[in-house]
C-alpha positions as CSV (number, residue, x, y, z in Angstrom):
1,M,0.0,0.0,0.0
2,S,1.1,3.6,-0.6
3,I,1.5,5.8,2.4
4,Q,-1.7,7.6,1.5
5,E,-3.6,4.3,1.6
6,Q,-1.9,3.3,4.9
7,F,-3.0,6.6,6.4
8,Q,-6.6,6.2,5.2
9,A,-6.7,2.7,6.5
10,R,-5.4,3.8,9.9
11,F,-7.3,7.1,10.4
12,G,-10.2,6.9,8.0
13,A,-9.5,10.0,5.9
14,E,-7.0,11.4,3.5
15,P,-3.8,13.0,4.8
16,D,-3.3,16.8,4.4
17,F,0.2,16.4,3.1
18,I,3.3,14.2,2.9
19,V,6.8,15.0,3.9
20,R,9.9,13.1,2.7
21,S,13.5,13.2,3.9
22,P,16.4,11.0,2.6
23,G,19.0,8.9,4.3
24,R,22.7,9.8,3.7
25,V,26.1,8.2,3.2
26,N,29.4,9.9,4.0
27,L,32.0,9.8,1.3
28,I,34.9,11.4,3.2
29,G,35.4,12.3,6.9
30,E,34.4,9.9,9.6
31,H,34.4,11.1,13.2
32,V,35.4,14.5,11.8
33,D,32.2,16.6,12.2
34,Y,32.4,17.0,16.0
35,N,36.1,17.9,15.6
36,D,35.1,20.9,13.4
37,G,36.5,19.3,10.2
38,F,35.3,19.0,6.7
39,V,32.9,16.2,5.5
40,L,31.5,15.2,2.1
41,P,28.2,13.4,2.5
42,M,25.5,12.7,-0.1
43,A,21.8,11.8,0.1
44,V,20.9,8.2,-0.8
45,P,17.7,7.3,-2.8
46,L,16.1,5.9,0.3
47,Q,13.7,8.0,2.4
48,T,11.5,8.5,5.4
49,E,7.9,9.3,4.5
50,M,5.2,10.8,6.7
51,A,1.6,11.3,5.8
52,I,0.2,14.0,8.0
53,R,-3.2,15.4,9.0
54,A,-3.5,18.4,11.3
55,R,-5.3,18.1,14.7
56,D,-7.0,20.9,16.6
57,D,-5.1,20.2,19.7
58,D,-1.4,19.7,20.8
59,K,-1.4,15.9,20.6
60,V,0.8,14.0,18.1
61,I,-0.3,10.5,17.2
62,L,2.1,8.5,15.0
63,Y,1.7,5.0,13.6
64,S,4.7,3.1,12.4
65,P,4.0,0.0,10.3
66,I,7.7,-0.8,10.6
67,F,7.4,-1.1,14.4
68,G,3.8,-2.2,14.3
69,D,2.6,0.2,16.9
70,E,1.0,3.6,17.5
71,Q,2.4,6.1,19.9
72,E,1.5,9.6,21.0
73,F,2.6,12.6,23.1
74,Q,1.6,16.2,23.8
75,V,4.0,18.7,22.5
76,G,4.1,20.7,25.7
77,H,4.6,17.6,27.9
78,C,7.4,15.6,26.3
79,G,9.0,12.8,28.3
80,K,11.3,10.0,27.2
81,K,9.6,6.7,26.6
82,G,12.6,4.7,25.4
83,S,11.2,4.1,22.0
84,W,11.2,5.5,18.5
85,I,8.7,8.2,19.3
86,D,11.4,9.9,21.4
87,Y,13.0,11.3,18.2
88,A,9.8,13.1,17.4
89,Q,9.4,14.3,21.0
90,G,13.0,15.7,21.0
91,V,12.2,17.8,17.9
92,A,9.0,19.1,19.5
93,S,10.8,19.8,22.8
94,E,13.4,22.0,21.0
95,L,10.8,23.9,19.1
96,V,8.8,24.6,22.2
97,A,12.1,25.7,23.9
98,E,12.5,28.2,21.1
99,G,9.0,29.7,22.0
100,A,7.1,28.1,19.1
101,T,3.4,27.3,19.4
102,L,3.0,23.9,17.8
103,H,0.0,22.3,16.3
104,G,-0.6,18.6,16.9
105,F,-1.0,16.1,14.1
106,E,-1.7,12.5,13.4
107,G,0.3,10.6,10.9
108,V,1.8,7.4,9.5
109,V,5.6,7.2,9.3
110,T,7.4,4.7,7.2
111,S,10.9,4.4,5.8
112,N,13.0,2.3,3.5
113,V,16.3,3.6,5.1
114,P,17.7,0.5,6.8
115,L,17.6,0.9,10.5
116,A,20.8,0.9,12.5
117,S,22.8,0.7,9.3
118,G,24.9,3.9,9.4
119,L,22.6,5.6,6.8
120,S,21.1,8.1,9.3
121,S,17.6,6.7,9.7
122,S,17.2,8.6,12.9
123,A,18.3,11.9,11.4
124,S,16.0,11.3,8.5
125,F,13.1,10.8,10.8
126,E,14.0,13.9,12.9
127,V,14.1,16.1,9.8
128,A,10.8,14.7,8.6
129,V,9.2,15.5,11.9
130,A,10.7,19.0,11.9
131,L,9.3,19.7,8.4
132,A,5.9,18.5,9.5
133,F,5.9,20.8,12.6
134,T,7.3,23.8,10.8
135,Y,4.8,23.5,7.9
136,L,1.8,23.1,10.2
137,S,2.8,25.8,12.6
138,S,4.0,28.3,9.8
139,I,7.6,28.4,11.2
140,E,10.2,29.4,8.6
141,K,13.5,27.7,8.9
142,T,16.4,27.3,6.5
143,P,17.8,23.7,5.9
144,A,20.7,24.6,8.2
145,E,18.4,25.8,10.9
146,V,16.4,22.5,10.6
147,A,19.6,20.5,10.9
148,L,20.7,22.4,14.0
149,L,17.3,21.9,15.6
150,C,17.4,18.2,15.0
151,Q,21.0,17.9,16.2
152,A,20.0,19.7,19.4
153,A,17.1,17.2,19.8
154,E,19.4,14.2,19.5
155,N,22.0,15.8,21.8
156,R,19.7,16.9,24.6
157,F,16.7,14.6,24.4
158,I,18.0,11.3,23.0
159,G,21.4,11.7,24.7
160,V,23.6,11.1,21.7
161,N,26.4,13.6,21.5
162,C,26.4,13.6,17.7
163,G,27.9,16.2,15.4
164,I,26.1,18.2,12.7
165,M,26.9,16.1,9.6
166,D,23.9,13.6,9.6
167,Q,21.2,16.2,10.1
168,M,22.8,18.7,7.7
169,A,23.2,16.1,5.0
170,V,19.6,15.0,5.3
171,A,18.3,18.6,5.4
172,A,20.5,20.2,2.8
173,C,21.8,17.6,0.2
174,I,20.4,17.9,-3.3
175,E,20.1,15.4,-6.1
176,D,23.3,14.4,-8.0
177,H,25.5,16.4,-5.6
178,A,27.6,15.8,-2.6
179,L,27.7,18.4,0.2
180,L,31.1,19.8,1.1
181,L,30.4,21.0,4.7
182,D,32.7,22.9,7.0
183,C,31.5,21.7,10.3
184,R,32.9,24.7,12.2
185,S,31.4,27.6,10.1
186,L,28.7,25.5,8.6
187,A,29.7,26.9,5.2
188,M,28.4,24.5,2.5
189,E,29.2,23.8,-1.2
190,Q,27.1,21.6,-3.4
191,V,29.6,19.5,-5.4
192,P,28.3,18.0,-8.6
193,L,28.8,14.3,-9.0
194,R,29.6,13.9,-12.6
195,L,29.8,10.1,-12.5
196,K,28.8,9.4,-16.2
197,D,29.2,5.7,-16.5
198,H,30.2,5.2,-12.9
199,A,28.1,4.8,-9.8
200,I,28.6,5.1,-6.0
201,V,27.5,1.7,-4.5
202,V,26.3,1.5,-0.9
203,T,26.0,-2.0,0.5
204,D,24.2,-3.1,3.6
205,S,26.4,-5.3,5.7
206,A,23.5,-6.2,8.0
207,A,25.7,-5.4,10.9
208,P,23.6,-3.3,13.3
209,R,24.9,0.1,14.3
210,E,23.0,2.5,16.7
211,L,24.6,5.7,17.9
212,A,22.7,5.6,21.2
213,S,24.1,2.2,22.2
214,S,27.4,2.1,20.2
215,A,30.9,3.3,21.1
216,Y,30.1,6.6,19.4
217,N,29.9,8.7,22.6
218,E,33.1,6.9,23.8
219,R,35.0,7.8,20.6
220,R,33.9,11.4,20.9
221,A,35.0,11.5,24.6
222,Q,38.4,10.1,23.5
223,C,38.8,12.9,21.0
224,E,37.9,15.5,23.6
225,E,40.4,14.0,26.0
226,G,43.1,14.0,23.4
227,L,42.4,17.7,22.6
228,A,42.5,18.6,26.3
229,I,46.0,17.1,26.5
230,L,47.2,18.8,23.3
231,Q,45.8,22.1,24.4
232,K,48.3,22.2,27.3
233,S,51.0,22.7,24.7
234,E,48.8,24.3,22.0
235,P,46.5,26.6,23.9
236,D,45.1,28.3,20.7
237,A,43.7,25.0,19.4
238,K,39.9,25.1,19.7
239,S,39.4,21.6,18.2
240,L,41.4,18.7,16.7
241,R,41.0,20.5,13.4
242,D,43.5,23.1,14.7
243,I,46.3,20.6,15.5
244,T,48.8,20.3,12.7
245,P,50.5,17.0,11.8
246,L,53.8,18.5,13.1
247,Q,52.2,19.4,16.4
248,L,50.6,16.0,16.7
249,S,53.9,14.3,16.1
250,A,55.7,16.4,18.6
251,H,53.2,15.6,21.4
252,A,52.1,12.1,20.4
253,H,54.0,10.6,23.4
254,E,51.7,12.5,25.7
255,L,48.5,10.8,24.5
256,P,47.2,7.6,26.1
257,E,46.9,4.5,23.9
C-alpha cells in the first residue's frame, strides 16, 4: 500500500500532506564533524515518508508499520519513553524551547532507510518531523536551521552527542550532488557528482549500528580527552582541526593509547 492508503486505513481519511527526507552516506570524513573538520556526505535514494493530518489540539499521534505500533505525546509535555517516538518528542521539545506554538497532528511514518545501518535513519526521521511541525505551525527555517534543531534534539533529548553532519546532509543535500560541509562555520558547497558511466555503490552489511548504544559517545570523549592534552602545549587549538601534523607528532607521546 502507498503511504496515503496506509494513512486512510489507519485514520479513515486522506492526509493533508506528505513529507519526505532522505538517508545519507558519507564519502569522506568519519568522526570529523564533531572535531570541526570537513565532510562530504550525499543523500541516498532511500527516504522516510510521513503522511500527516493536522489536529486541533497539541497531541501528536504517529503510527509506524515498521514497528507495528501507534504512539502519542503532547507537544508541551514531552518525556522520554525509550522508543522510536522519542526522536519526534525531541524535535517538539526543541521547538517549544524556542518559543514556538506547535499544532498537533496524526500521521503514518514509514521508511526504506535500513535501521541501525549507518545511513542516518534517525536523522532522516527527525528532519521529517521538523518539516511537519514547521509547515503546520507556519515556522520558517532554512535547511541549516532545521539541521541544527534536529542535532539539538538528538544531543539533549536522546542523549547522543552527535555532530552536525547527519542532520545537515539529510536537510541540505540535493540530487546528484555531494555536500562539502565545513563543520565549524557550517559553510556549504554543493559539489556536482559527474559520474557518467560510474556509480557510487552503498552496501548493507546487515551489521547493526546504533549511535545511542554504540561506542560513538566513547570515541567522541576520547577525541575531547586528546584535545585537552594537546591544548596544554597548543592553547590556541579550539578543536582537533587546529592541530597540525607536526604538532601531533611532537606531542604524540603525551597521548594515552
